Biotite code that builds the C-alpha atoms (Angstrom):
import biotite.structure as struc

atoms = struc.array([
    struc.Atom([11.191, 24.742, 1.484], chain_id="A", res_id=1, res_name="ASP", atom_name="CA", element="C"),
    struc.Atom([11.043, 23.201, 4.887], chain_id="A", res_id=2, res_name="GLY", atom_name="CA", element="C"),
    struc.Atom([7.062, 22.719, 4.821], chain_id="A", res_id=3, res_name="LYS", atom_name="CA", element="C"),
    struc.Atom([5.462, 19.271, 6.105], chain_id="A", res_id=4, res_name="PHE", atom_name="CA", element="C"),
    struc.Atom([3.073, 17.627, 3.737], chain_id="A", res_id=5, res_name="GLN", atom_name="CA", element="C"),
    struc.Atom([0.393, 15.408, 5.210], chain_id="A", res_id=6, res_name="ILE", atom_name="CA", element="C"),
    struc.Atom([-1.367, 13.047, 3.153], chain_id="A", res_id=7, res_name="VAL", atom_name="CA", element="C"),
    struc.Atom([-4.123, 10.952, 4.982], chain_id="A", res_id=8, res_name="ASP", atom_name="CA", element="C"),
    struc.Atom([-3.988, 7.716, 2.957], chain_id="A", res_id=9, res_name="LEU", atom_name="CA", element="C"),
    struc.Atom([-8.083, 7.151, 4.260], chain_id="A", res_id=10, res_name="ALA", atom_name="CA", element="C"),
    struc.Atom([-8.834, 10.060, 1.703], chain_id="A", res_id=11, res_name="LEU", atom_name="CA", element="C"),
    struc.Atom([-6.178, 9.143, -1.060], chain_id="A", res_id=12, res_name="ALA", atom_name="CA", element="C"),
    struc.Atom([-7.438, 6.251, -0.539], chain_id="A", res_id=13, res_name="PRO", atom_name="CA", element="C"),
    struc.Atom([-5.113, 4.223, -2.140], chain_id="A", res_id=14, res_name="HIS", atom_name="CA", element="C"),
    struc.Atom([-1.350, 4.853, -3.531], chain_id="A", res_id=15, res_name="MET", atom_name="CA", element="C"),
    struc.Atom([0.871, 3.530, -6.490], chain_id="A", res_id=16, res_name="LEU", atom_name="CA", element="C"),
    struc.Atom([4.448, 3.908, -5.458], chain_id="A", res_id=17, res_name="VAL", atom_name="CA", element="C"),
    struc.Atom([7.836, 3.388, -7.821], chain_id="A", res_id=18, res_name="ALA", atom_name="CA", element="C"),
    struc.Atom([11.122, 3.464, -7.640], chain_id="A", res_id=19, res_name="GLY", atom_name="CA", element="C"),
    struc.Atom([14.557, 1.971, -8.247], chain_id="A", res_id=20, res_name="THR", atom_name="CA", element="C"),
    struc.Atom([17.161, 0.454, -5.891], chain_id="A", res_id=21, res_name="THR", atom_name="CA", element="C"),
    struc.Atom([18.391, 3.363, -3.680], chain_id="A", res_id=22, res_name="GLY", atom_name="CA", element="C"),
    struc.Atom([15.708, 5.742, -4.599], chain_id="A", res_id=23, res_name="SER", atom_name="CA", element="C"),
    struc.Atom([13.985, 5.836, -1.248], chain_id="A", res_id=24, res_name="GLY", atom_name="CA", element="C"),
    struc.Atom([11.297, 3.514, -1.972], chain_id="A", res_id=25, res_name="LYS", atom_name="CA", element="C"),
    struc.Atom([11.325, 1.137, 0.708], chain_id="A", res_id=26, res_name="THR", atom_name="CA", element="C"),
    struc.Atom([12.210, 3.837, 3.264], chain_id="A", res_id=27, res_name="VAL", atom_name="CA", element="C"),
    struc.Atom([9.105, 5.563, 2.399], chain_id="A", res_id=28, res_name="PHE", atom_name="CA", element="C"),
    struc.Atom([7.117, 2.463, 3.045], chain_id="A", res_id=29, res_name="LEU", atom_name="CA", element="C"),
    struc.Atom([8.645, 2.335, 6.439], chain_id="A", res_id=30, res_name="ASN", atom_name="CA", element="C"),
    struc.Atom([7.694, 5.715, 7.007], chain_id="A", res_id=31, res_name="ALA", atom_name="CA", element="C"),
    struc.Atom([4.211, 5.104, 6.160], chain_id="A", res_id=32, res_name="ILE", atom_name="CA", element="C"),
    struc.Atom([4.080, 2.018, 8.552], chain_id="A", res_id=33, res_name="ILE", atom_name="CA", element="C"),
    struc.Atom([5.421, 3.943, 11.224], chain_id="A", res_id=34, res_name="ILE", atom_name="CA", element="C"),
    struc.Atom([3.177, 6.587, 10.882], chain_id="A", res_id=35, res_name="SER", atom_name="CA", element="C"),
    struc.Atom([0.275, 4.359, 11.173], chain_id="A", res_id=36, res_name="LEU", atom_name="CA", element="C"),
    struc.Atom([1.651, 2.514, 14.200], chain_id="A", res_id=37, res_name="PHE", atom_name="CA", element="C"),
    struc.Atom([2.088, 6.192, 16.008], chain_id="A", res_id=38, res_name="HIS", atom_name="CA", element="C"),
    struc.Atom([-1.519, 7.159, 15.360], chain_id="A", res_id=39, res_name="GLN", atom_name="CA", element="C"),
    struc.Atom([-3.533, 3.607, 15.717], chain_id="A", res_id=40, res_name="TYR", atom_name="CA", element="C"),
    struc.Atom([-3.278, 1.142, 18.439], chain_id="A", res_id=41, res_name="SER", atom_name="CA", element="C"),
    struc.Atom([-3.387, -2.722, 17.423], chain_id="A", res_id=42, res_name="LYS", atom_name="CA", element="C"),
    struc.Atom([-7.105, -2.433, 18.287], chain_id="A", res_id=43, res_name="ASP", atom_name="CA", element="C"),
    struc.Atom([-7.837, 0.049, 15.656], chain_id="A", res_id=44, res_name="GLU", atom_name="CA", element="C"),
    struc.Atom([-5.423, -1.088, 12.632], chain_id="A", res_id=45, res_name="LEU", atom_name="CA", element="C"),
    struc.Atom([-4.496, -4.259, 10.957], chain_id="A", res_id=46, res_name="GLU", atom_name="CA", element="C"),
    struc.Atom([-1.653, -4.504, 8.278], chain_id="A", res_id=47, res_name="LEU", atom_name="CA", element="C"),
    struc.Atom([-1.178, -7.235, 5.621], chain_id="A", res_id=48, res_name="LEU", atom_name="CA", element="C"),
    struc.Atom([2.517, -6.866, 4.358], chain_id="A", res_id=49, res_name="ILE", atom_name="CA", element="C"),
    struc.Atom([3.758, -8.512, 1.233], chain_id="A", res_id=50, res_name="VAL", atom_name="CA", element="C"),
    struc.Atom([7.443, -8.588, 0.801], chain_id="A", res_id=51, res_name="ASP", atom_name="CA", element="C"),
    struc.Atom([8.442, -11.317, -1.943], chain_id="A", res_id=52, res_name="PRO", atom_name="CA", element="C"),
    struc.Atom([11.951, -10.073, -1.728], chain_id="A", res_id=53, res_name="LYS", atom_name="CA", element="C"),
    struc.Atom([12.270, -10.976, 1.764], chain_id="A", res_id=54, res_name="GLN", atom_name="CA", element="C"),
    struc.Atom([14.764, -8.073, 2.548], chain_id="A", res_id=55, res_name="MET", atom_name="CA", element="C"),
    struc.Atom([12.721, -5.135, 3.868], chain_id="A", res_id=56, res_name="ASP", atom_name="CA", element="C"),
    struc.Atom([10.139, -5.695, 6.147], chain_id="A", res_id=57, res_name="PHE", atom_name="CA", element="C"),
    struc.Atom([11.337, -8.701, 8.181], chain_id="A", res_id=58, res_name="HIS", atom_name="CA", element="C"),
    struc.Atom([11.631, -6.022, 11.185], chain_id="A", res_id=59, res_name="PHE", atom_name="CA", element="C"),
    struc.Atom([8.131, -6.184, 11.293], chain_id="A", res_id=60, res_name="PHE", atom_name="CA", element="C"),
    struc.Atom([7.542, -9.819, 12.148], chain_id="A", res_id=61, res_name="GLU", atom_name="CA", element="C"),
    struc.Atom([5.665, -10.759, 14.886], chain_id="A", res_id=62, res_name="GLY", atom_name="CA", element="C"),
    struc.Atom([3.957, -7.666, 15.592], chain_id="A", res_id=63, res_name="LEU", atom_name="CA", element="C"),
    struc.Atom([0.480, -7.500, 17.020], chain_id="A", res_id=64, res_name="PRO", atom_name="CA", element="C"),
    struc.Atom([-0.575, -5.381, 14.240], chain_id="A", res_id=65, res_name="TYR", atom_name="CA", element="C"),
    struc.Atom([0.174, -7.870, 11.367], chain_id="A", res_id=66, res_name="LEU", atom_name="CA", element="C"),
    struc.Atom([-2.405, -10.239, 9.805], chain_id="A", res_id=67, res_name="ARG", atom_name="CA", element="C"),
    struc.Atom([-1.509, -13.836, 10.869], chain_id="A", res_id=68, res_name="ALA", atom_name="CA", element="C"),
    struc.Atom([1.368, -12.073, 12.761], chain_id="A", res_id=69, res_name="GLY", atom_name="CA", element="C"),
    struc.Atom([3.640, -12.570, 10.035], chain_id="A", res_id=70, res_name="LYS", atom_name="CA", element="C"),
    struc.Atom([4.874, -10.545, 6.620], chain_id="A", res_id=71, res_name="VAL", atom_name="CA", element="C"),
    struc.Atom([3.786, -12.548, 3.600], chain_id="A", res_id=72, res_name="LEU", atom_name="CA", element="C"),
    struc.Atom([7.000, -13.489, 1.412], chain_id="A", res_id=73, res_name="THR", atom_name="CA", element="C"),
    struc.Atom([5.342, -16.051, -0.835], chain_id="A", res_id=74, res_name="ASP", atom_name="CA", element="C"),
    struc.Atom([3.560, -14.378, -3.924], chain_id="A", res_id=75, res_name="ALA", atom_name="CA", element="C"),
    struc.Atom([1.215, -17.274, -4.269], chain_id="A", res_id=76, res_name="ASN", atom_name="CA", element="C"),
    struc.Atom([0.291, -16.992, -0.612], chain_id="A", res_id=77, res_name="GLU", atom_name="CA", element="C"),
    struc.Atom([-0.322, -13.133, -0.886], chain_id="A", res_id=78, res_name="ALA", atom_name="CA", element="C"),
    struc.Atom([-2.479, -13.755, -3.739], chain_id="A", res_id=79, res_name="ILE", atom_name="CA", element="C"),
    struc.Atom([-4.535, -16.259, -1.873], chain_id="A", res_id=80, res_name="GLU", atom_name="CA", element="C"),
    struc.Atom([-4.468, -13.402, 1.158], chain_id="A", res_id=81, res_name="ALA", atom_name="CA", element="C"),
    struc.Atom([-5.877, -10.720, -1.236], chain_id="A", res_id=82, res_name="LEU", atom_name="CA", element="C"),
    struc.Atom([-8.630, -12.917, -2.596], chain_id="A", res_id=83, res_name="GLU", atom_name="CA", element="C"),
    struc.Atom([-9.423, -13.891, 0.892], chain_id="A", res_id=84, res_name="HIS", atom_name="CA", element="C"),
    struc.Atom([-9.888, -10.183, 1.585], chain_id="A", res_id=85, res_name="ILE", atom_name="CA", element="C"),
    struc.Atom([-11.925, -9.652, -1.691], chain_id="A", res_id=86, res_name="ARG", atom_name="CA", element="C"),
    struc.Atom([-14.305, -12.777, -0.877], chain_id="A", res_id=87, res_name="THR", atom_name="CA", element="C"),
    struc.Atom([-14.484, -12.900, 2.509], chain_id="A", res_id=88, res_name="VAL", atom_name="CA", element="C"),
    struc.Atom([-13.543, -9.593, 4.677], chain_id="A", res_id=89, res_name="ASP", atom_name="CA", element="C"),
    struc.Atom([-15.132, -7.499, 2.065], chain_id="A", res_id=90, res_name="MET", atom_name="CA", element="C"),
    struc.Atom([-18.782, -8.937, 2.064], chain_id="A", res_id=91, res_name="PRO", atom_name="CA", element="C"),
    struc.Atom([-18.492, -9.002, 5.976], chain_id="A", res_id=92, res_name="GLU", atom_name="CA", element="C"),
    struc.Atom([-17.485, -5.647, 6.488], chain_id="A", res_id=93, res_name="ARG", atom_name="CA", element="C"),
    struc.Atom([-20.245, -4.673, 4.036], chain_id="A", res_id=94, res_name="ILE", atom_name="CA", element="C"),
    struc.Atom([-22.819, -6.528, 5.804], chain_id="A", res_id=95, res_name="GLU", atom_name="CA", element="C"),
    struc.Atom([-21.956, -4.706, 9.064], chain_id="A", res_id=96, res_name="LYS", atom_name="CA", element="C"),
    struc.Atom([-21.846, -1.571, 7.893], chain_id="A", res_id=97, res_name="ILE", atom_name="CA", element="C"),
    struc.Atom([-25.461, -1.788, 5.899], chain_id="A", res_id=98, res_name="LYS", atom_name="CA", element="C"),
    struc.Atom([-27.094, -3.610, 9.019], chain_id="A", res_id=99, res_name="SER", atom_name="CA", element="C"),
    struc.Atom([-25.835, -0.909, 10.979], chain_id="A", res_id=100, res_name="SER", atom_name="CA", element="C"),
    struc.Atom([-27.533, 1.837, 8.786], chain_id="A", res_id=101, res_name="GLY", atom_name="CA", element="C"),
    struc.Atom([-24.043, 3.402, 8.073], chain_id="A", res_id=102, res_name="SER", atom_name="CA", element="C"),
    struc.Atom([-22.433, 4.425, 4.815], chain_id="A", res_id=103, res_name="LYS", atom_name="CA", element="C"),
    struc.Atom([-18.932, 3.887, 5.824], chain_id="A", res_id=104, res_name="ASN", atom_name="CA", element="C"),
    struc.Atom([-16.193, 2.765, 8.256], chain_id="A", res_id=105, res_name="ILE", atom_name="CA", element="C"),
    struc.Atom([-15.907, 6.034, 10.160], chain_id="A", res_id=106, res_name="ALA", atom_name="CA", element="C"),
    struc.Atom([-19.992, 6.223, 10.494], chain_id="A", res_id=107, res_name="SER", atom_name="CA", element="C"),
    struc.Atom([-19.769, 2.646, 11.615], chain_id="A", res_id=108, res_name="TYR", atom_name="CA", element="C"),
    struc.Atom([-17.299, 3.360, 14.097], chain_id="A", res_id=109, res_name="ASN", atom_name="CA", element="C"),
    struc.Atom([-19.145, 6.197, 15.409], chain_id="A", res_id=110, res_name="ALA", atom_name="CA", element="C"),
    struc.Atom([-22.187, 4.584, 16.285], chain_id="A", res_id=111, res_name="LYS", atom_name="CA", element="C"),
    struc.Atom([-20.093, 1.491, 17.638], chain_id="A", res_id=112, res_name="ASN", atom_name="CA", element="C"),
    struc.Atom([-17.444, 2.705, 20.159], chain_id="A", res_id=113, res_name="PRO", atom_name="CA", element="C"),
    struc.Atom([-17.032, -0.214, 21.827], chain_id="A", res_id=114, res_name="THR", atom_name="CA", element="C"),
    struc.Atom([-16.927, -2.767, 18.862], chain_id="A", res_id=115, res_name="ASN", atom_name="CA", element="C"),
    struc.Atom([-15.164, -0.805, 16.308], chain_id="A", res_id=116, res_name="LYS", atom_name="CA", element="C"),
    struc.Atom([-14.112, -2.171, 12.729], chain_id="A", res_id=117, res_name="MET", atom_name="CA", element="C"),
    struc.Atom([-10.341, -1.857, 12.278], chain_id="A", res_id=118, res_name="LYS", atom_name="CA", element="C"),
    struc.Atom([-8.632, -0.448, 9.328], chain_id="A", res_id=119, res_name="TYR", atom_name="CA", element="C"),
    struc.Atom([-6.783, -2.703, 7.145], chain_id="A", res_id=120, res_name="LEU", atom_name="CA", element="C"),
    struc.Atom([-3.807, -1.220, 5.419], chain_id="A", res_id=121, res_name="VAL", atom_name="CA", element="C"),
    struc.Atom([-2.236, -3.525, 2.416], chain_id="A", res_id=122, res_name="ILE", atom_name="CA", element="C"),
    struc.Atom([1.429, -2.606, 1.610], chain_id="A", res_id=123, res_name="ILE", atom_name="CA", element="C"),
    struc.Atom([2.753, -4.704, -1.422], chain_id="A", res_id=124, res_name="ILE", atom_name="CA", element="C"),
    struc.Atom([6.355, -4.038, -1.982], chain_id="A", res_id=125, res_name="ASP", atom_name="CA", element="C"),
    struc.Atom([7.027, -5.637, -5.063], chain_id="A", res_id=126, res_name="GLU", atom_name="CA", element="C"),
    struc.Atom([3.766, -5.927, -7.273], chain_id="A", res_id=127, res_name="TYR", atom_name="CA", element="C"),
    struc.Atom([5.468, -7.536, -10.232], chain_id="A", res_id=128, res_name="SER", atom_name="CA", element="C"),
    struc.Atom([6.313, -10.761, -8.157], chain_id="A", res_id=129, res_name="ALA", atom_name="CA", element="C"),
    struc.Atom([2.662, -11.221, -7.693], chain_id="A", res_id=130, res_name="LEU", atom_name="CA", element="C"),
    struc.Atom([1.851, -10.606, -11.360], chain_id="A", res_id=131, res_name="VAL", atom_name="CA", element="C"),
    struc.Atom([4.736, -13.072, -12.381], chain_id="A", res_id=132, res_name="ASN", atom_name="CA", element="C"),
    struc.Atom([3.299, -15.825, -9.972], chain_id="A", res_id=133, res_name="ALA", atom_name="CA", element="C"),
    struc.Atom([-0.067, -15.408, -11.301], chain_id="A", res_id=134, res_name="ALA", atom_name="CA", element="C"),
    struc.Atom([1.253, -15.170, -15.026], chain_id="A", res_id=135, res_name="ASP", atom_name="CA", element="C"),
    struc.Atom([3.043, -18.815, -14.431], chain_id="A", res_id=136, res_name="MET", atom_name="CA", element="C"),
    struc.Atom([-0.148, -20.282, -13.787], chain_id="A", res_id=137, res_name="GLN", atom_name="CA", element="C"),
    struc.Atom([-1.564, -19.114, -16.935], chain_id="A", res_id=138, res_name="GLY", atom_name="CA", element="C"),
    struc.Atom([-2.711, -16.254, -18.890], chain_id="A", res_id=139, res_name="LYS", atom_name="CA", element="C"),
    struc.Atom([-6.322, -16.651, -17.744], chain_id="A", res_id=140, res_name="LYS", atom_name="CA", element="C"),
    struc.Atom([-5.071, -16.587, -13.943], chain_id="A", res_id=141, res_name="ILE", atom_name="CA", element="C"),
    struc.Atom([-3.127, -13.557, -14.614], chain_id="A", res_id=142, res_name="ARG", atom_name="CA", element="C"),
    struc.Atom([-6.201, -11.702, -16.172], chain_id="A", res_id=143, res_name="GLU", atom_name="CA", element="C"),
    struc.Atom([-8.369, -12.947, -13.033], chain_id="A", res_id=144, res_name="THR", atom_name="CA", element="C"),
    struc.Atom([-6.014, -11.779, -10.479], chain_id="A", res_id=145, res_name="PHE", atom_name="CA", element="C"),
    struc.Atom([-5.573, -8.367, -11.900], chain_id="A", res_id=146, res_name="GLU", atom_name="CA", element="C"),
    struc.Atom([-9.190, -8.082, -12.298], chain_id="A", res_id=147, res_name="LYS", atom_name="CA", element="C"),
    struc.Atom([-9.931, -8.860, -8.993], chain_id="A", res_id=148, res_name="ASN", atom_name="CA", element="C"),
    struc.Atom([-7.581, -6.564, -7.686], chain_id="A", res_id=149, res_name="LEU", atom_name="CA", element="C"),
    struc.Atom([-8.761, -3.629, -9.510], chain_id="A", res_id=150, res_name="CYS", atom_name="CA", element="C"),
    struc.Atom([-12.438, -4.907, -8.145], chain_id="A", res_id=151, res_name="THR", atom_name="CA", element="C"),
    struc.Atom([-10.860, -4.891, -4.068], chain_id="A", res_id=152, res_name="LEU", atom_name="CA", element="C"),
    struc.Atom([-9.119, -1.427, -4.677], chain_id="A", res_id=153, res_name="VAL", atom_name="CA", element="C"),
    struc.Atom([-12.236, 0.090, -6.454], chain_id="A", res_id=154, res_name="TYR", atom_name="CA", element="C"),
    struc.Atom([-14.536, -0.988, -3.585], chain_id="A", res_id=155, res_name="MET", atom_name="CA", element="C"),
    struc.Atom([-12.440, -0.759, -0.497], chain_id="A", res_id=156, res_name="ALA", atom_name="CA", element="C"),
    struc.Atom([-12.336, 2.543, 0.143], chain_id="A", res_id=157, res_name="ARG", atom_name="CA", element="C"),
    struc.Atom([-15.816, 3.001, 2.132], chain_id="A", res_id=158, res_name="SER", atom_name="CA", element="C"),
    struc.Atom([-14.885, 0.086, 4.147], chain_id="A", res_id=159, res_name="PHE", atom_name="CA", element="C"),
    struc.Atom([-11.796, 0.629, 5.811], chain_id="A", res_id=160, res_name="GLY", atom_name="CA", element="C"),
    struc.Atom([-9.217, -1.101, 3.410], chain_id="A", res_id=161, res_name="ILE", atom_name="CA", element="C"),
    struc.Atom([-6.571, 1.086, 1.982], chain_id="A", res_id=162, res_name="GLN", atom_name="CA", element="C"),
    struc.Atom([-3.596, -0.421, -0.458], chain_id="A", res_id=163, res_name="MET", atom_name="CA", element="C"),
    struc.Atom([-0.395, 0.692, -1.184], chain_id="A", res_id=164, res_name="VAL", atom_name="CA", element="C"),
    struc.Atom([1.050, -0.831, -4.230], chain_id="A", res_id=165, res_name="VAL", atom_name="CA", element="C"),
    struc.Atom([5.025, -0.566, -4.840], chain_id="A", res_id=166, res_name="ALA", atom_name="CA", element="C"),
    struc.Atom([6.964, -1.783, -7.690], chain_id="A", res_id=167, res_name="THR", atom_name="CA", element="C"),
    struc.Atom([10.782, -1.533, -8.979], chain_id="A", res_id=168, res_name="GLN", atom_name="CA", element="C"),
    struc.Atom([9.458, -2.413, -12.172], chain_id="A", res_id=169, res_name="HIS", atom_name="CA", element="C"),
    struc.Atom([7.009, 0.465, -13.541], chain_id="A", res_id=170, res_name="PRO", atom_name="CA", element="C"),
    struc.Atom([6.500, -0.814, -16.734], chain_id="A", res_id=171, res_name="THR", atom_name="CA", element="C"),
    struc.Atom([3.084, -1.047, -18.903], chain_id="A", res_id=172, res_name="ALA", atom_name="CA", element="C"),
    struc.Atom([3.456, -4.677, -18.780], chain_id="A", res_id=173, res_name="ASN", atom_name="CA", element="C"),
    struc.Atom([2.810, -4.738, -15.066], chain_id="A", res_id=174, res_name="TYR", atom_name="CA", element="C"),
    struc.Atom([1.293, -1.206, -14.229], chain_id="A", res_id=175, res_name="VAL", atom_name="CA", element="C"),
    struc.Atom([-2.069, -1.511, -16.491], chain_id="A", res_id=176, res_name="THR", atom_name="CA", element="C"),
    struc.Atom([-4.201, 1.593, -17.070], chain_id="A", res_id=177, res_name="SER", atom_name="CA", element="C"),
    struc.Atom([-7.135, 0.011, -15.121], chain_id="A", res_id=178, res_name="SER", atom_name="CA", element="C"),
    struc.Atom([-4.796, -0.416, -11.948], chain_id="A", res_id=179, res_name="LEU", atom_name="CA", element="C"),
    struc.Atom([-3.695, 3.277, -12.341], chain_id="A", res_id=180, res_name="LYS", atom_name="CA", element="C"),
    struc.Atom([-7.325, 4.249, -12.875], chain_id="A", res_id=181, res_name="ALA", atom_name="CA", element="C"),
    struc.Atom([-7.954, 2.697, -9.449], chain_id="A", res_id=182, res_name="ASN", atom_name="CA", element="C"),
    struc.Atom([-4.783, 4.002, -7.581], chain_id="A", res_id=183, res_name="LEU", atom_name="CA", element="C"),
    struc.Atom([-5.004, 7.891, -8.036], chain_id="A", res_id=184, res_name="PRO", atom_name="CA", element="C"),
    struc.Atom([-2.677, 9.105, -5.558], chain_id="A", res_id=185, res_name="PHE", atom_name="CA", element="C"),
    struc.Atom([1.047, 7.976, -7.323], chain_id="A", res_id=186, res_name="ARG", atom_name="CA", element="C"),
    struc.Atom([4.264, 8.566, -5.850], chain_id="A", res_id=187, res_name="VAL", atom_name="CA", element="C"),
    struc.Atom([7.646, 8.225, -7.938], chain_id="A", res_id=188, res_name="SER", atom_name="CA", element="C"),
    struc.Atom([11.200, 8.166, -6.761], chain_id="A", res_id=189, res_name="PHE", atom_name="CA", element="C"),
    struc.Atom([13.974, 8.040, -9.069], chain_id="A", res_id=190, res_name="ARG", atom_name="CA", element="C"),
    struc.Atom([13.311, 5.922, -12.107], chain_id="A", res_id=191, res_name="LEU", atom_name="CA", element="C"),
    struc.Atom([15.609, 4.634, -15.003], chain_id="A", res_id=192, res_name="PRO", atom_name="CA", element="C"),
    struc.Atom([13.903, 6.449, -17.853], chain_id="A", res_id=193, res_name="SER", atom_name="CA", element="C"),
    struc.Atom([11.292, 8.894, -19.032], chain_id="A", res_id=194, res_name="HIS", atom_name="CA", element="C"),
    struc.Atom([9.286, 5.798, -20.230], chain_id="A", res_id=195, res_name="THR", atom_name="CA", element="C"),
    struc.Atom([8.914, 4.413, -16.823], chain_id="A", res_id=196, res_name="ASP", atom_name="CA", element="C"),
    struc.Atom([8.245, 8.078, -15.572], chain_id="A", res_id=197, res_name="SER", atom_name="CA", element="C"),
    struc.Atom([5.101, 8.256, -17.933], chain_id="A", res_id=198, res_name="MET", atom_name="CA", element="C"),
    struc.Atom([4.002, 5.055, -17.036], chain_id="A", res_id=199, res_name="THR", atom_name="CA", element="C"),
    struc.Atom([3.515, 5.935, -13.515], chain_id="A", res_id=200, res_name="ILE", atom_name="CA", element="C"),
    struc.Atom([3.049, 9.687, -13.311], chain_id="A", res_id=201, res_name="LEU", atom_name="CA", element="C"),
    struc.Atom([1.330, 10.278, -16.952], chain_id="A", res_id=202, res_name="ASP", atom_name="CA", element="C"),
    struc.Atom([4.406, 12.803, -17.117], chain_id="A", res_id=203, res_name="ARG", atom_name="CA", element="C"),
    struc.Atom([8.349, 12.816, -17.400], chain_id="A", res_id=204, res_name="THR", atom_name="CA", element="C"),
    struc.Atom([10.676, 14.190, -14.735], chain_id="A", res_id=205, res_name="GLY", atom_name="CA", element="C"),
    struc.Atom([11.085, 11.071, -12.348], chain_id="A", res_id=206, res_name="ALA", atom_name="CA", element="C"),
    struc.Atom([14.243, 10.331, -14.538], chain_id="A", res_id=207, res_name="GLU", atom_name="CA", element="C"),
    struc.Atom([15.698, 13.209, -13.232], chain_id="A", res_id=208, res_name="ASP", atom_name="CA", element="C"),
    struc.Atom([15.319, 13.170, -9.433], chain_id="A", res_id=209, res_name="LEU", atom_name="CA", element="C"),
    struc.Atom([18.219, 12.690, -7.008], chain_id="A", res_id=210, res_name="LEU", atom_name="CA", element="C"),
    struc.Atom([17.588, 9.512, -5.217], chain_id="A", res_id=211, res_name="GLY", atom_name="CA", element="C"),
    struc.Atom([17.458, 8.969, -1.467], chain_id="A", res_id=212, res_name="LYS", atom_name="CA", element="C"),
    struc.Atom([14.044, 10.190, -0.950], chain_id="A", res_id=213, res_name="GLY", atom_name="CA", element="C"),
    struc.Atom([13.923, 12.670, -3.545], chain_id="A", res_id=214, res_name="ASP", atom_name="CA", element="C"),
    struc.Atom([10.155, 12.092, -5.053], chain_id="A", res_id=215, res_name="MET", atom_name="CA", element="C"),
    struc.Atom([7.129, 13.600, -7.127], chain_id="A", res_id=216, res_name="LEU", atom_name="CA", element="C"),
    struc.Atom([3.810, 12.962, -5.650], chain_id="A", res_id=217, res_name="MET", atom_name="CA", element="C"),
    struc.Atom([0.498, 13.238, -7.870], chain_id="A", res_id=218, res_name="ILE", atom_name="CA", element="C"),
    struc.Atom([-2.647, 14.017, -5.802], chain_id="A", res_id=219, res_name="THR", atom_name="CA", element="C"),
    struc.Atom([-6.224, 14.637, -6.769], chain_id="A", res_id=220, res_name="ASP", atom_name="CA", element="C"),
    struc.Atom([-5.365, 18.021, -7.741], chain_id="A", res_id=221, res_name="SER", atom_name="CA", element="C"),
    struc.Atom([-1.604, 18.467, -7.991], chain_id="A", res_id=222, res_name="ASP", atom_name="CA", element="C"),
    struc.Atom([1.937, 17.193, -8.200], chain_id="A", res_id=223, res_name="ILE", atom_name="CA", element="C"),
    struc.Atom([4.455, 17.768, -5.705], chain_id="A", res_id=224, res_name="LEU", atom_name="CA", element="C"),
    struc.Atom([8.065, 17.563, -5.491], chain_id="A", res_id=225, res_name="ARG", atom_name="CA", element="C"),
    struc.Atom([8.800, 16.258, -1.812], chain_id="A", res_id=226, res_name="MET", atom_name="CA", element="C"),
    struc.Atom([11.705, 14.878, 0.165], chain_id="A", res_id=227, res_name="GLN", atom_name="CA", element="C"),
    struc.Atom([10.771, 11.908, 1.985], chain_id="A", res_id=228, res_name="GLY", atom_name="CA", element="C"),
    struc.Atom([11.702, 11.060, 5.852], chain_id="A", res_id=229, res_name="PHE", atom_name="CA", element="C"),
    struc.Atom([14.625, 9.148, 6.733], chain_id="A", res_id=230, res_name="TYR", atom_name="CA", element="C"),
    struc.Atom([14.665, 6.356, 9.152], chain_id="A", res_id=231, res_name="ILE", atom_name="CA", element="C"),
    struc.Atom([17.634, 4.448, 9.727], chain_id="A", res_id=232, res_name="ASP", atom_name="CA", element="C"),
    struc.Atom([17.595, 0.789, 10.760], chain_id="A", res_id=233, res_name="GLU", atom_name="CA", element="C"),
    struc.Atom([18.232, 1.490, 14.357], chain_id="A", res_id=234, res_name="ASP", atom_name="CA", element="C"),
    struc.Atom([15.910, 3.898, 14.800], chain_id="A", res_id=235, res_name="GLU", atom_name="CA", element="C"),
    struc.Atom([13.373, 1.588, 13.285], chain_id="A", res_id=236, res_name="LEU", atom_name="CA", element="C"),
    struc.Atom([14.303, -1.126, 15.575], chain_id="A", res_id=237, res_name="VAL", atom_name="CA", element="C"),
    struc.Atom([14.070, 0.890, 18.505], chain_id="A", res_id=238, res_name="GLU", atom_name="CA", element="C"),
    struc.Atom([10.635, 2.232, 17.553], chain_id="A", res_id=239, res_name="TYR", atom_name="CA", element="C"),
    struc.Atom([9.378, -1.408, 16.596], chain_id="A", res_id=240, res_name="LEU", atom_name="CA", element="C"),
    struc.Atom([10.601, -2.730, 20.106], chain_id="A", res_id=241, res_name="ASP", atom_name="CA", element="C"),
    struc.Atom([8.033, -0.430, 22.004], chain_id="A", res_id=242, res_name="THR", atom_name="CA", element="C"),
    struc.Atom([5.264, -2.007, 19.676], chain_id="A", res_id=243, res_name="LYS", atom_name="CA", element="C"),
    struc.Atom([5.975, -5.202, 20.903], chain_id="A", res_id=244, res_name="LYS", atom_name="CA", element="C"),
    struc.Atom([5.754, -4.961, 24.545], chain_id="A", res_id=245, res_name="ARG", atom_name="CA", element="C"),
])
């Protein structure tokens, strides 16, 4: 109907995204990243981008927003980075917020305007690659990885860590009930079957979407059919050039 829908990722606070090739999933993730860049400086925002396919996010390489200045393409390296966030970053953030007498990152930053804590947004483009990498190390390693990730997602909200988990393979083997429970906002682009739609959205419908950004989004109170923004490659590169200066 031509109206814009604005979702505050900090209030979501995490998002699960699914869609087949050509459905608009990657363009949607690019739109999220660009919108964050547009609103926050590199002193306010840090991103961890995981791209095991090594195809879609190399445009962001070297940007000052990126943790370690690079996009993570190795699944095992990404697993280690997530574990570092859970075991090192999270405790440090918790201690800072508690010691300042605050209850969350917004309260902390209001009390510490000259030493604000950065928001950290984690974008995982192909979650199944991480699960497979953990699985190759053994069933217990995979179970530990999935448990630790759910723990991170569950605790991260108040401490300025938001996660967007995306996959082309929305089967129950990867998208477990525990993961879904901790990712309340879910976006589905076109999927191959009604079974996949049920896995992501708990309802059918995604199999009938038109592709190219046609999506269904489940919020905490509604389900919306929307059209994602389109950003072409030239426009993306031109914008990112302004952020590298």
